[in-house]
C-alpha positions in Angstrom: 84.5 -7.8 3.1 84.4 -10.7 4.9 84.9 -11.2 9.4 89.0 -12.0 9.0 88.9 -8.9 7.1 87.2 -6.7 9.2 89.0 -8.3 12.1 92.7 -7.3 10.9 92.3 -4.2 8.3 94.7 -2.2 10.9 98.2 -1.8 8.6 97.2 -0.9 4.9 95.3 2.4 4.2 93.7 0.8 1.0 95.2 3.0 -1.2 93.3 3.3 -5.2 96.7 2.0 -6.3 99.3 0.4 -4.0 101.9 3.0 -5.1 103.8 3.9 -2.0 102.1 6.6 -0.9 100.0 5.8 1.9 102.4 4.0 4.4 105.3 6.4 4.2 107.6 5.3 6.2 105.4 2.4 8.1 108.0 0.2 9.6 107.3 -1.9 11.4 104.5 -2.0 8.9 103.8 -2.2 4.8 106.1 1.0 3.7 109.7 1.2 3.2 113.1 3.5 4.8 113.6 7.3 3.4 109.6 7.7 3.5 109.0 4.9 1.0 111.7 6.6 -1.6 112.7 2.8 -3.3 108.9 1.5 -2.7 107.8 4.6 -4.9 110.7 4.3 -7.9 109.8 0.4 -7.9 106.4 1.4 -8.7 107.0 4.1 -11.2 109.8 2.9 -12.9 108.3 0.0 -15.1 106.1 2.9 -16.9 109.4 4.3 -18.1 110.7 0.4 -19.7 109.1 -0.8 -23.1 106.3 -3.4 -23.4 105.4 -6.1 -25.7 101.7 -7.0 -26.3 102.2 -10.1 -28.0 104.5 -11.7 -25.4 105.0 -14.5 -23.4 104.5 -13.7 -19.9 106.0 -14.7 -16.4 104.6 -17.1 -14.2 103.4 -15.1 -11.3 104.6 -16.2 -7.4 103.5 -14.8 -4.4 106.7 -13.5 -3.1 108.2 -14.5 0.4 106.0 -12.7 3.3 106.4 -12.5 6.9 105.8 -10.5 10.2 101.8 -11.0 9.6 100.9 -9.7 12.7 103.8 -6.8 13.3 103.8 -5.8 9.3 100.2 -6.5 8.2 98.3 -6.2 10.7 96.9 -9.6 10.9 95.0 -10.9 13.7 97.0 -14.1 13.8 100.5 -15.1 12.7 99.8 -18.5 11.8 96.4 -18.2 10.0 98.0 -15.6 8.3 100.0 -17.8 6.8 97.4 -20.8 5.7 94.9 -17.9 4.5 97.4 -16.2 1.9 99.0 -19.5 0.6 95.6 -21.2 0.2 94.1 -18.2 -1.6 97.4 -17.7 -3.9 97.5 -21.3 -4.2 93.6 -21.4 -5.5 93.9 -18.3 -7.7 96.9 -20.2 -9.4 100.0 -18.2 -8.6 103.2 -19.9 -7.4 104.5 -20.2 -4.3 107.0 -18.6 -1.9 107.8 -18.6 1.6 110.2 -16.9 4.2 111.4 -16.6 7.3 111.6 -14.4 10.3 112.3 -14.2 14.0 111.4 -16.3 16.1 111.8 -19.5 13.5 108.0 -20.1 13.5 107.3 -18.0 10.7 109.0 -20.3 9.0 107.9 -23.1 10.3 103.9 -22.0 9.9 104.9 -21.1 5.9 106.1 -24.9 5.6 103.1 -26.3 7.1 100.4 -24.0 5.3 102.1 -24.7 1.7 102.5 -28.7 2.6 98.5 -28.3 4.4 97.7 -27.1 0.6 99.5 -29.8 -0.8 101.8 -27.3 -2.6 105.8 -26.9 -3.4 107.3 -23.7 -2.6 110.6 -21.3 -3.4 111.8 -20.9 0.3 113.8 -17.9 1.0 116.1 -18.3 3.9 117.7 -15.0 5.7 121.2 -14.8 5.8 122.1 -16.1 8.5 125.6 -18.4 9.1 125.8 -21.5 6.8 125.1 -23.8 9.5 122.1 -21.8 10.4 120.7 -21.9 6.9 121.3 -25.9 6.1 119.3 -26.8 9.0 116.6 -24.4 7.6 116.8 -25.7 4.2 116.3 -29.5 6.0 113.3 -28.1 7.5 111.7 -27.2 4.4 112.6 -30.1 2.0 109.5 -31.2 2.2 107.9 -28.4 -0.3 110.9 -26.5 -1.4 111.3 -26.5 -5.5 113.8 -23.8 -5.0 115.6 -23.1 -2.3 117.0 -19.3 -1.7 119.0 -16.8 0.5 117.8 -13.4 0.8 121.2 -11.8 0.9 120.5 -8.6 1.3 118.6 -9.0 4.5 121.4 -8.5 6.2 120.6 -4.8 6.4 116.4 -4.9 7.4 115.5 -2.8 9.5 113.0 -4.8 11.6 115.3 -7.6 12.2 118.7 -5.6 12.9 118.3 -6.3 16.4 117.4 -9.5 16.8 119.4 -12.5 15.2 122.7 -12.5 13.9 123.0 -12.1 10.3 126.0 -11.6 7.9 126.8 -10.0 4.7 127.4 -13.6 2.1 130.5 -13.9 0.3 130.5 -16.0 -3.2 132.2 -18.7 -1.2 129.5 -18.7 1.5 127.1 -18.9 -1.3 128.4 -21.8 -3.5 128.8 -23.9 -0.1 125.1 -23.6 -0.1 124.6 -24.1 -3.5 126.3 -27.1 -3.6 123.9 -28.5 -0.4 120.8 -27.3 -1.9 118.7 -30.4 -3.4 116.7 -28.2 -5.7 117.5 -25.2 -8.0 119.5 -22.6 -5.7 118.4 -18.7 -5.8 120.5 -15.6 -5.1 117.5 -12.5 -3.7 118.7 -9.4 -3.4 120.8 -8.4 -6.2 120.7 -4.4 -7.0 124.4 -3.7 -7.0 127.5 -4.0 -9.2 128.7 -5.6 -6.4 126.4 -7.8 -6.1 126.5 -8.6 -10.1 129.9 -9.8 -9.0 128.8 -12.6 -6.7 126.5 -13.3 -9.0 129.3 -13.7 -11.4 131.4 -16.1 -8.8 128.3 -18.4 -7.6 126.3 -19.0 -10.9 123.0 -19.7 -9.4 120.5 -21.5 -11.1 118.5 -18.4 -10.2 118.9 -14.7 -9.8 116.1 -12.6 -8.1 116.9 -8.7 -8.8 115.1 -7.5 -6.0 115.6 -4.4 -2.9 113.2 -6.0 -0.6 110.3 -3.6 -1.9 112.3 -0.2 -0.5 112.4 -2.4 2.9 116.6 -2.3 3.3 119.3 0.1 3.2 120.7 0.1 -0.2 121.3 2.7 -2.5 118.3 4.2 -4.5 116.6 3.3 -7.4 114.0 0.6 -8.8 114.6 -2.7 -9.6 113.3 -2.2 -13.2 116.3 0.3 -14.2 118.5 -2.4 -12.8 116.8 -5.0 -14.6 117.2 -3.4 -17.7 120.5 -1.6 -17.2 121.9 -5.3 -16.2 120.1 -8.1 -17.4 122.1 -9.0 -20.3 125.1 -10.2 -18.1 123.0 -11.5 -15.8 121.5 -14.1 -18.1 125.2 -14.8 -18.8 125.9 -16.6 -15.2 122.4 -18.0 -14.6 119.3 -20.1 -15.0 116.5 -17.5 -14.6 116.0 -14.2 -14.5 113.5 -13.2 -11.0 112.4 -10.1 -10.0 110.0 -8.3 -7.5 109.3 -4.6 -6.6 106.5 -2.8 -8.1 104.7 -5.1 -10.2 101.1 -3.9 -10.4 99.8 -3.9 -13.5 100.0 -6.2 -16.6 101.8 -4.1 -19.0 104.4 -4.3 -15.9 105.2 -8.3 -17.1 105.4 -7.4 -20.4 108.2 -5.1 -19.8 109.5 -7.8 -17.6 109.4 -10.2 -20.2 111.2 -8.4 -22.6 113.8 -8.2 -19.9 114.5 -12.1 -19.8 112.5 -12.5 -16.6 110.8 -15.6 -16.0 108.8 -15.0 -13.1 107.3 -12.4 -11.2 107.6 -12.0 -7.4 104.6 -9.7 -5.8 104.2 -9.4 -2.2 102.0 -6.3 -0.7 98.8 -6.4 -3.5 98.8 -10.0 -2.2 98.4 -8.6 1.4 95.8 -5.5 0.6 93.9 -8.3 -0.8 93.5 -10.6 1.6 92.9 -8.4 4.3 90.2 -7.0 2.1 88.5 -10.3 1.1 90.4 -13.0 3.2 91.4 -16.0 0.8 89.0 -15.5 -1.7 90.1 -12.2 -2.1 93.7 -13.4 -3.0 92.7 -16.1 -5.4 90.6 -13.5 -7.1 93.0 -10.9 -7.0 95.4 -13.5 -8.7 92.8 -14.4 -11.3 91.9 -11.3 -12.1 95.7 -10.1 -12.6 95.8 -13.4 -14.8 93.1 -12.5 -17.1 94.0 -9.1 -17.7 97.2 -10.1 -18.2 96.4 -13.1 -20.9 94.0 -10.8 -22.7 97.1 -8.3 -23.7 99.0 -11.5 -25.0 98.3 -13.8 -27.7 100.8 -16.2 -26.2 99.4 -16.3 -22.7 101.2 -16.8 -19.5 103.3 -18.5 -17.6 104.9 -20.8 -20.6 108.3 -19.6 -19.9 108.8 -20.6 -16.1 110.5 -23.5 -15.1 110.8 -23.3 -11.5 112.0 -26.8 -10.5 114.3 -27.1 -13.5 117.9 -27.8 -12.5 120.6 -25.8 -14.7 123.4 -27.5 -13.5 
């Protein structure tokens, strides 16, 4: 463990497996709502889905993560984004950045991606559309995908800080038209969300319950994917997913249900706290290596994050 890790180990319990049992209800922190119920379900549900050994694995992408000091216990907000993106990039993962309050969190992520010479998927909270378009402009130099986190209007840690809103299909269509790169809708987890996707027809849908950190129905992203992927793929170019993906078998299970990219969050944070940027790169390489050993066709051949499906 390097000096960076020693300085900022506060909010991860370093469980043998990150399955939602060490940080119960720690919000702010790395836990979730309802005593981590959806966090735990996300992790457990992948084992119930079929997986095929001989399959093309989804591309691994760093999930959008903000609130480094508040949620991860990192020693400095700006440094977190640079260290995390450096490690993920060096390990071979695709990148995402998110926004938060204050706006510096998004600006640090943009700065870190630019410093690494990389593009990223940029996920923006559901502010008013004028504010979202402003953020799309800020990130235009590094964005390979722009998305709206539609479930974040209900996120506990931002509820009293900024004005967020439930997005209608019309609002999302307006943002899709304004985007110069593929447009994603993230936070799809209910029947109502599927109706929104049917009307918007985004380039990418991200099945997500925000890692069990937003107030919505009980359940896992894996079971939602298995029950709805056929309908979703009628309306979108790609299906991405996050929530509880921990091992190569989870990647193969996601591939069975049409997923082209998976977003992983908490294990990246743990790797950073344990070993700094080098620890993140090592985590990604080990996951990729283990995945490739279980697949005759290797890693990442399906992905088209930069494609435009319009």
